[in-house]
N, C-alpha and C positions, 0 to 999 in steps of 0.2 A: 238699742238701735240695731236693726237687722244688718246682716252681712252686706246686702245690696246697698243699703243706705250708707254704710260706712265706706264702701268702695266709691259710691257716688260723691261722698264728701271729700275723699282723697283726690278724686279726679277734678273736682271743682277747685281745690286748692292749687292744683297743678304740680308739676315736678320741679319747679325752681327751688334751689336750696337757699335762695335769698329771702324766702317768706319768713315773717315773724309770727309768733303765736299770740294768742289773746292776752296772756299775762304780760308779755313785753309791751304790747300796745297800752295796756292799762297803766303800767309803770311809766311809760313815756308821757301820757297825758296827765298823770298825777304830778310828775316833775314840772310840766308846763304850768299846771294850775298853781302849784306852790310858789313858783317864781312870779306869776302874775299877782298873787296875793301879797307877796313881799314887796313888789313894786308899788302896789296901791297903798300899802302901809307906809312905805317911805314917803310917798307924796303927802299922805294925810298928816303925818307927824313932822313934816318939814325936814326930812333927812337930806343930807347933802348929796346922797347917791341918787342920781336921776334914773328914771325908768328907761327901758330900752326903747329907742325911737323906731318908727317905721322904716326910716332910711337904713338904720343899722341892721334891721332884720332883713331887708331886701338885699343889702350887700352880703350878709352872711349866707343867705340861701343861694345867691348867685355864685358865691365862691364854692359852696357845696356842689352845685350843679356842674360847675367846671371840673371839679375833682372827679366826679362820677363819670363824666364824659371821657376824661383822660384814662380812667381805670377801665372803662368799657373798650376803648381803643386798644389798650394794652392786652386785655383779655382776649379780644378777637385775634390778635397776633399769636398769642400762645395757643389758642384753640385751633388755629389753622394746622398746627402740627400735632397737638396733643388731644384735642377734642375733650377737654376736661368736663364739659357739661353733659356729655353723652353717657347714658347708663341704660343698658338693655332692660333692667328691671323696671325703670320708670315707663318704658314703652309697653311692656307686657302686663304690668300691674298684677303679679302673681297672687292667686288666692291661697287659702290655707292648704288645700290639697296639692297645688303645684309646688308650694314651698316644701311640703313633706316629700314630694317626688324628688326635689333637688337634694334634700338631706339624705334620703335613701340612696340616691345615686352616688353621692360623695362618699358615703360610708361603705358602699359595696366594693370589696376588693376586685370584683370583675367589672366594675363600672367603666364607662368609656372615658373617664378622666386619665386612665393609663398610669395611675400612681399606686396600683396594687392596694395593699392594706394600710398605706401611710396615714390616710385621714382617720381611719378607724383606730389605729394605734394611738394617734394623738388624742382622740376623744377618750379612749380607755385610760390613758395616762392622766387626763384632766379629772377623770372620775375616780382616780385612785386604784386603777386596775393595771396589772402588768401587761406589757406589750406582747408577751408570748401567748396571751389568751386569745389573740385574734386569729389563730391558726384555723384554717378551714371554715372561716366565718361565712354565713349566708345572711342575706338581708331581704326582708319581705315588707311590702306595703299592704296595709289593711289585713294584717295577719289575724286569723280568728283565734279567740281564746278557747281553751278546752280544759276539762278536769275540774271545773268550778260550776256552781249552781247556774250562773248566768253565762252559759257557754255561747260561743260564736259571737262575742263582741268583736269589734274590729279595731286592732291596734294600729295607729298611724304608721309607725316604723318599728319593726321587730328584728333584732340582731341576735342570731344564735351562733355561738362559738364555744370556747371554753369558759365563757361567761355569758350571761343573758342580759340583754338591754332592750327596754321599751322606751320609745319617745312618743309622748302624747302632745301633739301640737295644737294649741288653742290660740289662734291668731284673732279670729272674729267670733267663733262660736263659744258657747258656754259648756261647761262640763256636764255630761249626762249624769243621772243619779247613780251614785256608787261606782262611777267609772274607774277612777284611779284606785279605789279600794279593791275592785275586782281584778284590775291588772296586776296589782301587787300579789294578790292571792294566786293568780295564774302563774306568775313567776315562781312563787314558792312551790307550787305543785309540779312545775316542770324542771326545776333547777338541778335535781339529782346531785346535790353537793356543790354545784357551781355557784360562783358569785352572781348576784343579781343587782341590777340598777334600773331605776325608772327616772327619766327626765320629764318633768312637767314643764313644757315650754310655752311661755306667754310673752306678750310685748313688755310687761312690767315685772315679771318674776313672781306673780301672785301665787299663793299656795292653793292646792285643790280644795274644793268645798266639800267633797265626799268624805274627808277625814277630819276627825276632831283635832284641835290644836295640839293636844298632848300626844296624839298618835303621830302627827306630822313631825313634831320635835323628836320623838323616839326614832322614827324611820330615818330622819336626817342624821341623827347622831350616830347611827350604825352604818351610814353611807348608802342606804338602799334608795332613798328618795332625794331627788335634786330638783329644786324649783329654779328654773333658769329663765332669765330675761334675754330677749333677742339682742338688745344693745349692750348686754353685759357678758354673761358667760358664753353665750353662743358666738358673739363677736370675737371673744378671746380665742375660742377654738378655731374660727375661720382665719384669724390672723396667723395662728401657728401653722395652719394648713398652707396659707399663701407663702409664708416664710420658707417652708421646707419643700414646697412643690417645685418640680423641675420643668414642668411644661408651661411656657409663657402664656399660652392660650388659656389655660386653667387659672393661672395667676391673675390674668386680667378679669376673668369671670368672677373670681373670689373678691377682687377689688370692687367690682360693681355691686356684688352682693353686700359687702360690708358698707359701702356708701349708701345703699338703699336702706339698710337697717338704721344707719345713723341719720337718715333724713325722714323718709316716709313713715317708717315704723316708730321711730322715736317721737315724731310729731303726734302720731296717733295715740301713743301712750300718754303724752303730756295732755292731749285733749281729753282723754278719759279721766285723768286725775283732776283736771279743771272742772269737768262736768260733775264729778262726785263732790268736789268742794262747793260748787254752786248749789247742789242739792242739799248739802248740809247747812 
């Protein structure tokens, strides 16, 4: 599915966090079907258990409707002060490039978040790097590779400090041929004895296709390659950033980012897995 098609699909689903996915709907109707079959069996074999009557169903759904209405009234009262349903990310629906812009800004010690190198230090810590390695760090978007055969590839986020870090963000797009392989080679050529890390960031944490499984295992074992999922490792980092951040405005932004990951991006990941299961 193309990037535009995926974005259209997300827009069609809407931003409500109350939506259910296809697997939940299938399970619901399977449960209904099994109960109907049980009721028919009871009638056929003269069971003393009577099937559910129409009146009982009507009473049940009327009760459910009343409870939902009460919950909606209570939620409106809460939202008048807290606006729990508002999320800036649902309004702007950021694409892959915009999300990379956000990550680069958060990691940049000179970023307008005002937290200096706090967020970068927390990321280095999660990657097993010392916090002292963030000194004099610079952050680039679409940084070109050099010193390798396929020079001038564009790395989504490149951090250069006393350690080197590349983040390759694959939200909608597929990996280009040998892309991660070339990025690792670039890091090796540029490291000059410094530690290197590459984060391959996707909605579901899948590994890069440009590397053989044995190479992936080797690079992961020595800590150079990290296959991160938005709703797992990245969310953990964002939560640590929110916990230690001193600016309430940035804390609110991080909260919206985390909620967006837990809703829209998580649903997208589940949909991809369901589509792959249907194909199999």
